[in-house]
C-alpha positions as a Markdown table, in Angstrom:
| # | Residue | x | y | z |
|---|---|---|---|---|
| 1 | Unk | 43.8 | 75.6 | 57.3 |
| 2 | Unk | 45.3 | 72.8 | 59.3 |
| 3 | Unk | 48.8 | 74.4 | 59.2 |
| 4 | Unk | 47.4 | 77.7 | 60.3 |
| 5 | Unk | 45.7 | 76.0 | 63.3 |
| 6 | Unk | 48.9 | 74.2 | 64.3 |
| 7 | Unk | 50.9 | 77.5 | 64.0 |
| 8 | Unk | 48.3 | 79.3 | 66.1 |
| 9 | Unk | 48.4 | 76.7 | 68.9 |
| 10 | Unk | 52.2 | 76.6 | 68.9 |
| 11 | Unk | 52.3 | 80.4 | 69.1 |
| 12 | Unk | 49.9 | 80.4 | 72.0 |
| 13 | Unk | 51.9 | 77.9 | 74.0 |
| 14 | Unk | 55.1 | 79.8 | 73.2 |
| 15 | Unk | 53.5 | 83.0 | 74.5 |
| 16 | Unk | 52.2 | 81.3 | 77.7 |
| 17 | Unk | 55.6 | 79.7 | 78.4 |
| 18 | Unk | 57.5 | 82.9 | 77.7 |
| 19 | Unk | 55.5 | 85.1 | 80.0 |
| 20 | Unk | 55.3 | 84.7 | 83.8 |
| 21 | Unk | 52.0 | 86.6 | 83.9 |
| 22 | Unk | 48.9 | 85.9 | 81.9 |
| 23 | Unk | 45.7 | 87.9 | 81.6 |
| 24 | Unk | 42.6 | 86.3 | 80.1 |
| 25 | Unk | 39.9 | 88.5 | 78.7 |
| 26 | Unk | 41.9 | 91.7 | 79.3 |
| 27 | Unk | 45.1 | 93.3 | 78.1 |
| 28 | Unk | 47.3 | 92.8 | 81.2 |
| 29 | Unk | 47.3 | 91.7 | 84.8 |
| 30 | Unk | 46.6 | 94.3 | 87.5 |
| 31 | Unk | 49.7 | 94.0 | 89.6 |
| 32 | Unk | 53.1 | 92.2 | 89.9 |
| 33 | Unk | 51.9 | 89.6 | 92.4 |
| 34 | Unk | 49.5 | 87.9 | 89.9 |
| 35 | Unk | 50.3 | 84.9 | 87.7 |
| 36 | Unk | 46.9 | 84.5 | 86.1 |
| 37 | Unk | 44.0 | 87.0 | 86.2 |
| 38 | Unk | 40.6 | 86.9 | 84.5 |
| 39 | Unk | 38.6 | 89.7 | 83.1 |
| 40 | Unk | 35.8 | 91.0 | 85.4 |
| 41 | Unk | 33.6 | 92.4 | 82.6 |
| 42 | Unk | 31.6 | 89.2 | 81.7 |
| 43 | Unk | 29.4 | 87.0 | 83.8 |
| 44 | Unk | 31.6 | 83.9 | 83.5 |
| 45 | Unk | 33.5 | 81.8 | 86.0 |
| 46 | Unk | 36.4 | 79.4 | 85.8 |
| 47 | Unk | 35.7 | 75.7 | 85.3 |
| 48 | Unk | 37.8 | 73.2 | 87.2 |
| 49 | Unk | 38.9 | 69.9 | 85.7 |
| 50 | Unk | 36.4 | 67.1 | 86.1 |
| 51 | Unk | 38.3 | 64.2 | 87.7 |
| 52 | Unk | 37.0 | 60.7 | 87.9 |
| 53 | Unk | 40.1 | 59.1 | 89.6 |
| 54 | Unk | 42.1 | 61.3 | 91.9 |
| 55 | Unk | 44.4 | 58.5 | 93.1 |
| 56 | Unk | 47.4 | 59.6 | 91.0 |
| 57 | Unk | 47.2 | 63.3 | 92.1 |
| 58 | Unk | 49.9 | 64.1 | 94.6 |
| 59 | Unk | 50.6 | 67.9 | 94.3 |
| 60 | Unk | 49.5 | 70.0 | 97.3 |
| 61 | Unk | 47.3 | 72.8 | 96.3 |
| 62 | Unk | 45.6 | 71.0 | 93.5 |
| 63 | Unk | 41.9 | 72.0 | 93.1 |
| 64 | Unk | 39.5 | 69.6 | 91.2 |
| 65 | Unk | 35.8 | 68.8 | 90.6 |
| 66 | Unk | 35.5 | 65.2 | 91.9 |
| 67 | Unk | 32.9 | 63.5 | 89.8 |
| 68 | Unk | 32.6 | 60.5 | 92.2 |
| 69 | Unk | 30.7 | 62.7 | 94.7 |
| 70 | Unk | 30.2 | 66.0 | 92.8 |
| 71 | Unk | 32.3 | 68.1 | 95.1 |
| 72 | Unk | 35.0 | 70.7 | 94.6 |
| 73 | Unk | 38.1 | 69.6 | 96.5 |
| 74 | Unk | 41.6 | 70.7 | 97.2 |
| 75 | Unk | 44.6 | 68.6 | 98.2 |
| 76 | Unk | 46.8 | 69.3 | 101.2 |
| 77 | Unk | 49.2 | 66.9 | 102.8 |
| 78 | Unk | 47.7 | 63.8 | 101.0 |
| 79 | Unk | 44.2 | 64.7 | 102.3 |
| 80 | Unk | 41.3 | 66.0 | 100.1 |
| 81 | Unk | 39.3 | 68.8 | 101.6 |
| 82 | Unk | 35.8 | 69.5 | 100.5 |
| 83 | Unk | 35.0 | 73.0 | 99.3 |
| 84 | Unk | 31.4 | 72.1 | 98.4 |
| 85 | Unk | 28.7 | 72.4 | 101.0 |
| 86 | Unk | 26.0 | 70.5 | 99.0 |
| 87 | Unk | 26.3 | 67.0 | 97.5 |
| 88 | Unk | 23.3 | 67.1 | 95.2 |
| 89 | Unk | 25.3 | 68.2 | 92.1 |
| 90 | Unk | 25.5 | 66.2 | 88.9 |
| 91 | Unk | 27.9 | 66.2 | 86.0 |
| 92 | Unk | 27.3 | 64.8 | 82.5 |
| 93 | Unk | 30.5 | 63.0 | 81.6 |
| 94 | Unk | 29.1 | 61.5 | 78.4 |
| 95 | Unk | 31.2 | 63.8 | 76.2 |
| 96 | Unk | 34.4 | 62.8 | 78.1 |
| 97 | Unk | 33.8 | 59.1 | 78.6 |
| 98 | Unk | 35.0 | 57.8 | 75.2 |
| 99 | Unk | 38.1 | 60.1 | 75.3 |
| 100 | Unk | 41.6 | 59.0 | 76.3 |
| 101 | Unk | 43.6 | 61.4 | 78.5 |
| 102 | Unk | 46.6 | 63.1 | 76.9 |
| 103 | Unk | 49.0 | 62.9 | 79.8 |
| 104 | Unk | 51.3 | 65.4 | 78.1 |
| 105 | Unk | 48.7 | 68.1 | 77.9 |
| 106 | Unk | 49.9 | 70.9 | 80.1 |
| 107 | Unk | 50.3 | 74.6 | 80.3 |
| 108 | Unk | 52.7 | 76.2 | 82.8 |
| 109 | Unk | 52.6 | 79.8 | 83.8 |
| 110 | Unk | 55.6 | 81.0 | 85.6 |
| 111 | Unk | 59.3 | 81.6 | 85.5 |
| 112 | Unk | 60.2 | 77.9 | 85.3 |
| 113 | Unk | 57.6 | 77.1 | 82.6 |
| 114 | Unk | 59.9 | 75.2 | 80.3 |
| 115 | Unk | 61.5 | 73.0 | 83.0 |
| 116 | Unk | 58.6 | 72.5 | 85.4 |
| 117 | Unk | 57.7 | 68.8 | 86.0 |
| 118 | Unk | 54.6 | 69.3 | 88.2 |
| 119 | Unk | 51.7 | 67.2 | 86.9 |
| 120 | Unk | 48.5 | 69.1 | 85.9 |
| 121 | Unk | 46.6 | 70.7 | 83.0 |
| 122 | Unk | 47.3 | 74.2 | 84.2 |
| 123 | Unk | 50.2 | 74.8 | 86.5 |
| 124 | Unk | 51.0 | 78.1 | 88.1 |
| 125 | Unk | 54.6 | 77.7 | 89.1 |
| 126 | Unk | 55.7 | 81.1 | 90.5 |
| 127 | Unk | 56.5 | 81.1 | 94.2 |
| 128 | Unk | 55.7 | 84.7 | 94.6 |
| 129 | Unk | 52.5 | 85.2 | 92.6 |
| 130 | Unk | 48.9 | 84.0 | 92.8 |
| 131 | Unk | 45.8 | 83.5 | 90.7 |
| 132 | Unk | 42.8 | 85.8 | 90.8 |
| 133 | Unk | 39.5 | 84.2 | 90.0 |
| 134 | Unk | 36.9 | 86.0 | 87.9 |
| 135 | Unk | 35.3 | 88.7 | 90.1 |
| 136 | Unk | 31.6 | 89.0 | 89.6 |
| 137 | Unk | 28.7 | 90.6 | 91.3 |
| 138 | Unk | 26.4 | 87.8 | 92.7 |
| 139 | Unk | 27.6 | 85.1 | 90.3 |
| 140 | Unk | 24.7 | 82.8 | 91.5 |
| 141 | Unk | 22.3 | 85.4 | 90.1 |
| 142 | Unk | 24.2 | 86.6 | 87.1 |
| 143 | Unk | 25.8 | 83.5 | 85.5 |
| 144 | Unk | 22.9 | 82.3 | 83.4 |
| 145 | Unk | 24.1 | 78.8 | 82.7 |
| 146 | Unk | 26.8 | 77.7 | 85.1 |
| 147 | Unk | 28.7 | 74.5 | 84.7 |
| 148 | Unk | 29.6 | 72.1 | 87.5 |
| 149 | Unk | 33.0 | 73.0 | 89.0 |
| 150 | Unk | 32.6 | 76.7 | 88.2 |
| 151 | Unk | 34.3 | 79.1 | 90.6 |
| 152 | Unk | 34.1 | 82.9 | 90.9 |
| 153 | Unk | 34.7 | 85.6 | 93.5 |
| 154 | Unk | 31.5 | 87.3 | 94.6 |
| 155 | Unk | 32.2 | 91.0 | 94.8 |
| 156 | Unk | 28.9 | 91.8 | 96.6 |
| 157 | Unk | 29.2 | 89.3 | 99.4 |
| 158 | Unk | 33.1 | 89.2 | 99.3 |
| 159 | Unk | 33.2 | 85.4 | 99.2 |
| 160 | Unk | 34.2 | 82.4 | 97.0 |
| 161 | Unk | 31.2 | 81.0 | 95.0 |
| 162 | Unk | 31.4 | 77.3 | 93.8 |
| 163 | Unk | 28.8 | 75.6 | 91.6 |
| 164 | Unk | 28.4 | 71.8 | 91.9 |
| 165 | Unk | 26.0 | 71.2 | 89.1 |
| 166 | Unk | 22.8 | 71.9 | 91.1 |
| 167 | Unk | 23.5 | 74.6 | 93.7 |
| 168 | Unk | 26.0 | 77.2 | 94.6 |
| 169 | Unk | 28.2 | 76.9 | 97.8 |
| 170 | Unk | 29.8 | 80.0 | 99.3 |
| 171 | Unk | 33.0 | 80.3 | 101.3 |
| 172 | Unk | 33.9 | 83.4 | 103.3 |
| 173 | Unk | 37.0 | 83.7 | 105.4 |
């Protein structure tokens, strides 16, 4: 059983590193400008990494859930920008607290997957492709048990929806 699990994990990483486009929850991506695309058929969002100490993060475009103030943030030019409107969120880190971070844990999606040195858990490395968030109708109404740091695109209001652990924040261009 252990050998089968290791083989499955190795195969998954090989597939992810070999393809420059990945679909999650569906058979394929919808167009050539997509690196990572999620299925729109289930009421689920994407959970961001919970970060307790962001001092070592230097890559522009990084998006995290900052547990020090319960906000979703992204990094641009060494400045963290808040994507959360509300600060009343809470995160239960008790399941993570006794754990030690594996600094080698990383998945790269893109053409330079085998050689990419960018730090991160999930790195989208293509320069001509983007990520499409899960697209859901009114995620604040339809996701039954959202987790802090969850993101989705609201197809009804045409906006980004972010859950901080207590309330949803919405961003519309």
